[in-house]
DRENZAFI-812337 format. One record per residue: residue in three letters; x, y, z of N, C-alpha, C in turn; residue number from 1. Coordinates in nm, 4 decimals. Atoms other than C-alpha are relative to their C-alpha. Example, Ala and Ser with C-alpha at 12.3 -4.5 7.8 and 13.67 -1.06 7.14 Angstrom:
<sites>
   aa       n_x       n_y       n_z      ca_x      ca_y      ca_z       c_x       c_y       c_z    i
  Ala    0.0890   -0.1190    0.0000    1.2300   -0.4500    0.7800    0.0900    0.1200    0.0000    1
  Ser   -0.0820   -0.1190   -0.0060    1.3670   -0.1060    0.7140   -0.0770    0.1090    0.0730    2
</sites>
This chain:
<sites>
   aa       n_x       n_y       n_z      ca_x      ca_y      ca_z       c_x       c_y       c_z    i
  Met   -0.0246    0.0996   -0.1051   -2.3888    0.6209   -0.0974    0.0050    0.0872    0.1057    1
  Pro   -0.0009   -0.0410   -0.0965   -2.4026    0.6784    0.2582    0.1479    0.0091    0.0590    2
  Ile   -0.1297    0.0398   -0.0415   -2.1010    0.7345    0.4670   -0.0177   -0.0637    0.1579    3
  Val    0.0388    0.1114   -0.1164   -2.0601    0.4936    0.7382    0.1532    0.0209    0.1239    4
  Asp   -0.0939   -0.0009   -0.0967   -1.8345    0.5233    1.0592    0.0848   -0.0498   -0.0398    5
  Pro   -0.1071    0.1034    0.0433   -1.5024    0.3715    1.0092    0.0180   -0.0986    0.1360    6
  Pro    0.0130    0.1114   -0.1098   -1.3810    0.0539    1.1933    0.0158    0.0367    0.1188    7
  Asn    0.0024   -0.0140   -0.1684   -1.4098    0.0299    1.5629    0.1655   -0.0948    0.0122    8
  Ala   -0.1109    0.0743    0.0021   -1.0459   -0.0653    1.5444    0.1378    0.1136    0.0587    9
  Arg   -0.1055   -0.0744   -0.0601   -0.7032    0.0371    1.7361    0.1474   -0.0047   -0.1037   10
  Ser   -0.1326   -0.0329    0.0873   -0.4510   -0.0903    1.4580   -0.1225   -0.0767   -0.0846   11
  Ile    0.0281    0.1006    0.1170   -0.5227   -0.1984    1.0936    0.0913   -0.0097   -0.0991   12
  Met   -0.1399    0.0188    0.1195   -0.3029   -0.3363    0.8448   -0.0882   -0.0009   -0.1294   13
  Val    0.0689    0.0021    0.1086   -0.4042   -0.2464    0.4923    0.1203   -0.0714   -0.1099   14
  Ile   -0.1111    0.0594    0.0684   -0.2130   -0.4867    0.2328   -0.0621    0.0142   -0.1570   15
  Ala    0.0069   -0.0339    0.1641   -0.2285   -0.4177   -0.1547    0.0773   -0.0413   -0.0705   16
  Ala   -0.0987    0.0180    0.1028   -0.0599   -0.5170   -0.4471    0.0919    0.0883   -0.0391   17
  His   -0.1085   -0.0835    0.0644    0.0796   -0.2161   -0.5791   -0.0202    0.1467    0.0525   18
  Pro   -0.0006   -0.1222   -0.0450    0.1508    0.1495   -0.4784   -0.1104    0.0371   -0.0662   19
  Asp    0.0915   -0.0756    0.0633   -0.1507    0.3606   -0.5293   -0.1346   -0.0784    0.0029   20
  Asp    0.1531    0.0749    0.0003   -0.3896    0.0768   -0.4633   -0.1293    0.0291    0.0952   21
  Met    0.0653   -0.0127   -0.1290   -0.4915    0.1497   -0.1130   -0.0390    0.1707   -0.0252   22
  Glu    0.0540   -0.1152   -0.0234   -0.5669    0.5267   -0.1895   -0.1279   -0.0028   -0.1236   23
  Ser    0.0908    0.0315    0.0594   -0.7689    0.4143   -0.4699   -0.1464   -0.0587    0.0534   24
  Trp    0.1056    0.1123   -0.0407   -0.9816    0.1398   -0.2794   -0.0551    0.0765    0.1505   25
  Cys    0.0389    0.0008   -0.1474   -0.9683    0.2529    0.0746    0.0378    0.1213    0.0757   26
  Ala   -0.0343   -0.1026   -0.1039   -0.8262    0.6080    0.1837   -0.0821    0.0746    0.0800   27
  Gly    0.0683   -0.0776   -0.0870   -1.1129    0.7956    0.2966   -0.0499   -0.0903    0.1396   28
  Thr    0.0514    0.0936   -0.1290   -1.1822    0.4818    0.5428    0.1099    0.0047    0.0856   29
  Ile   -0.1422   -0.0044   -0.1003   -0.8008    0.4769    0.6529    0.0016    0.1559    0.0894   30
  Ala   -0.0167   -0.1579   -0.0392   -0.8222    0.8455    0.6986   -0.0888    0.0359    0.1438   31
  Arg    0.0974   -0.0215   -0.0739   -1.1245    0.8555    0.9070    0.0223   -0.0947    0.1351   32
  Ser   -0.0418    0.0642   -0.1335   -0.9809    0.5536    1.1321    0.0933    0.0375    0.0862   33
  Ile   -0.1435   -0.0730   -0.0341   -0.6554    0.7529    1.1725   -0.0415    0.1182    0.0819   34
  Asp    0.0265   -0.0865   -0.0675   -0.8736    1.0416    1.2933   -0.0847   -0.0475    0.1269   35
  Ala    0.0532    0.0963   -0.1269   -1.0531    0.8020    1.5508    0.0790   -0.0299    0.0561   36
  Gly   -0.1049    0.0355   -0.1118   -0.7225    0.7173    1.6961    0.0208   -0.1260   -0.0351   37
  Ala   -0.0429    0.1417    0.0705   -0.6551    0.3695    1.4569    0.1710    0.0491   -0.0354   38
  Ser   -0.1258    0.0157    0.0550   -0.2982    0.3217    1.4175    0.0418   -0.1061   -0.1221   39
  Val    0.0336    0.0530    0.1097   -0.2669    0.2581    1.0708    0.1680   -0.0655   -0.0906   40
  Gln   -0.1035    0.0492    0.0418    0.0254    0.0163    0.8961   -0.0343   -0.0377   -0.1832   41
  Leu   -0.0084    0.0128    0.1358    0.0678   -0.0328    0.4912    0.0863   -0.0978   -0.0289   42
  Leu   -0.0936    0.1143    0.0828    0.2133   -0.3771    0.3120   -0.0427    0.0250   -0.1214   43
  Leu   -0.0015   -0.0026    0.1547    0.2663   -0.3230   -0.0503    0.0870   -0.1156   -0.0392   44
  Val   -0.0873    0.1114    0.0771    0.3656   -0.6352   -0.2200    0.1000    0.0218   -0.1061   45
  Thr   -0.1054   -0.0398    0.1244    0.5355   -0.4881   -0.5475    0.0222    0.1525    0.0625   46
  Ser   -0.0472   -0.1474    0.0130    0.6731   -0.1513   -0.5770   -0.0370    0.0366   -0.1334   47
  Gly    0.0765   -0.0264    0.1105    0.4717   -0.1176   -0.9082    0.1145    0.0339   -0.1263   48
  Asp   -0.0993   -0.0556    0.0944    0.8115   -0.1333   -1.1344   -0.0574   -0.0335   -0.1422   49
  Lys    0.0901    0.0102    0.1221    0.5673   -0.2216   -1.4403   -0.0737    0.0908   -0.0099   50
  Gly    0.1435   -0.1123   -0.0095    0.3265    0.0805   -1.3354   -0.0060    0.1076   -0.0996   51
  Ser    0.0145   -0.0737    0.0778    0.3936    0.2558   -1.6455   -0.0498   -0.0194   -0.1483   52
  Asn    0.0393    0.0283    0.1441    0.2712    0.3009   -2.0105    0.1187    0.0522   -0.0699   53
  Asp   -0.1273   -0.0111    0.0417    0.6219    0.4304   -2.0963    0.0766   -0.1365   -0.0341   54
  Pro   -0.0985    0.1045    0.0666    0.8026    0.1494   -2.2991    0.1524    0.0329    0.0483   55
  Asp   -0.1687   -0.0208    0.0004    1.1266    0.3246   -2.2385    0.0109    0.0085    0.1899   56
  Ala   -0.0176   -0.0436   -0.1755    1.0888    0.3657   -1.8171    0.0622   -0.1267    0.0288   57
  Glu   -0.0684    0.1233   -0.0182    1.3309    0.1664   -1.6383   -0.0479   -0.0334    0.1533   58
  Ser    0.0519    0.0598   -0.1443    1.1907   -0.0571   -1.3812    0.0577    0.0635    0.1438   59
  Ala   -0.0498   -0.0275   -0.1485    1.4170    0.0162   -1.0695   -0.0397    0.1641    0.0221   60
  Ala    0.0246   -0.1396   -0.0498    1.3890    0.4164   -1.1123   -0.1610    0.0005   -0.0067   61
  Leu    0.1642   -0.0179   -0.0454    0.9795    0.3683   -1.1541   -0.0533   -0.0635    0.1048   62
  Ala    0.0356    0.0510   -0.1289    0.9989    0.1401   -0.8560    0.0206    0.1047    0.1080   63
  Ala   -0.0543   -0.0887   -0.1052    1.1907    0.3697   -0.6555   -0.1086    0.1496   -0.0050   64
  Arg    0.0662   -0.1168   -0.0292    0.9700    0.6717   -0.7584   -0.1646   -0.0133    0.0279   65
  Arg    0.1799    0.0761   -0.0186    0.6181    0.4586   -0.7146    0.0104   -0.0358    0.1820   66
  Glu   -0.0410    0.0422   -0.1330    0.7796    0.3598   -0.3567   -0.0342    0.1654    0.0649   67
  Ala   -0.0356   -0.1414   -0.0886    0.8768    0.7566   -0.2755   -0.1554    0.0524   -0.0137   68
  Glu    0.1421   -0.0535   -0.0323    0.5007    0.8733   -0.3655   -0.0961   -0.0922    0.0838   69
  Ala    0.0595    0.1006   -0.1144    0.3304    0.5700   -0.1673    0.0578    0.0790    0.1200   70
  Ala   -0.0353   -0.0706   -0.2081    0.5317    0.6979    0.1826   -0.0490    0.1395   -0.0232   71
  Ala    0.0501   -0.1386   -0.0157    0.4609    1.0459    0.0565   -0.1474    0.0199    0.0362   72
  Ala    0.1470    0.0048   -0.0241    0.0798    0.9770    0.0321   -0.0518   -0.0527    0.1502   73
  Ala    0.0354    0.0456   -0.1129    0.1106    0.7530    0.3267    0.0035    0.1021    0.1482   74
  Arg   -0.0126   -0.0829   -0.1082    0.2549    1.0351    0.5302   -0.1142    0.0845    0.0129   75
  Lys    0.1262   -0.1240   -0.0328   -0.0149    1.2911    0.4563   -0.0881   -0.0609    0.0491   76
  Leu    0.1379    0.0695   -0.0737   -0.2966    1.0269    0.5876    0.0060   -0.0200    0.1312   77
  Gly   -0.0443    0.0319   -0.1347   -0.0841    0.9810    0.8783    0.0269   -0.1500    0.0405   78
  Ile   -0.0276    0.1387   -0.0450    0.0016    0.6122    0.8557    0.1429   -0.0054    0.0428   79
  Ala   -0.0789    0.0096   -0.1141    0.2506    0.4630    1.1145    0.1253   -0.0414   -0.0873   80
  Glu   -0.1333    0.0901   -0.0097    0.4608    0.2634    0.9196   -0.0885   -0.0516   -0.2137   81
  Val    0.0192    0.0427    0.1762    0.4926    0.1466    0.4818    0.0930   -0.0955    0.0032   82
  Thr   -0.0512    0.0669    0.0314    0.6267   -0.1599    0.4165    0.0174   -0.0523   -0.1646   83
  Phe    0.0125    0.0728    0.1441    0.7053   -0.3064    0.0744    0.1234   -0.1396   -0.0030   84
  Leu   -0.0678    0.1297    0.0333    0.7993   -0.6401   -0.0260    0.0724   -0.0110   -0.1368   85
  Arg   -0.0667   -0.0358    0.0859    0.9275   -0.5318   -0.3312   -0.0024   -0.1756   -0.1129   86
  Glu    0.0163    0.0920    0.1032    0.8046   -0.8693   -0.5418    0.0169    0.0597   -0.1323   87
  Pro   -0.0316   -0.0794    0.1331    0.8415   -0.8159   -0.9206   -0.1735   -0.0151    0.0099   88
  Asp    0.1122   -0.0427    0.0401    0.5222   -0.6683   -1.0214   -0.0526   -0.0573   -0.1274   89
  Gly    0.0764    0.0641    0.0457    0.2917   -0.8679   -1.2143    0.0384   -0.1419   -0.0378   90
  Glu   -0.0851    0.1716   -0.0016    0.4802   -1.1963   -1.1284   -0.0431   -0.0524    0.1443   91
  Val   -0.0013    0.0348   -0.1226    0.3281   -1.1984   -0.7857   -0.0782   -0.1585   -0.0158   92
  Glu    0.0774    0.1637    0.0152    0.2127   -1.5882   -0.7293   -0.0200   -0.0253    0.1747   93
  Glu    0.0263    0.0363   -0.1684    0.0276   -1.7328   -0.4134    0.0927   -0.1298    0.0538   94
  Thr   -0.0679    0.1030   -0.0539    0.3278   -1.9150   -0.2270    0.0058   -0.0064    0.1268   95
  Arg   -0.0382    0.0029   -0.1769    0.4259   -2.0539    0.1003    0.0587    0.1041    0.0258   96
  Ala   -0.1150   -0.1528    0.0181    0.7226   -1.7402    0.0606   -0.0680    0.0711    0.0379   97
  Leu    0.0816   -0.1468   -0.0334    0.4760   -1.4840    0.0131   -0.1175    0.0320    0.1514   98
  Arg    0.1184   -0.0051   -0.1267    0.2060   -1.6011    0.2521    0.0839    0.0160    0.1659   99
  Ala   -0.0914   -0.0451   -0.1042    0.5364   -1.6100    0.5089    0.0062    0.1522    0.0035  100
  Ala   -0.0655   -0.1576    0.0052    0.6303   -1.2635    0.4322   -0.1176    0.0843    0.0032  101
  Leu    0.0888   -0.1312   -0.0286    0.2923   -1.1017    0.4390   -0.0422   -0.0602    0.1648  102
  Val    0.0171    0.0045   -0.1363    0.2353   -1.2594    0.7975    0.1188    0.0434    0.0897  103
  Glu   -0.1505   -0.0644   -0.0619    0.6046   -1.1619    0.9130   -0.0445    0.1374    0.0010  104
</sites>
């Protein structure tokens, strides 16, 4: 796969459903964009409170850990801001309220 130039943008917002989605999908592009001078914000719809195979995992503790991991990854990449909407993992629906929160 050829390496392409990053988007020519000064400001980029990455919207993903869960912590670690962005790192899996487009972290390389984001890192190259930041190196090229773009400011990047990350918006995560959930905190990944159901993102574990451990049946005894406590949702609040898991969400806190995954938010901390996402924030640490964002710092390493140079992302300017991370926002969590904290919608329930696995229960996100396309609603007017969600669209409003994404736009806000």
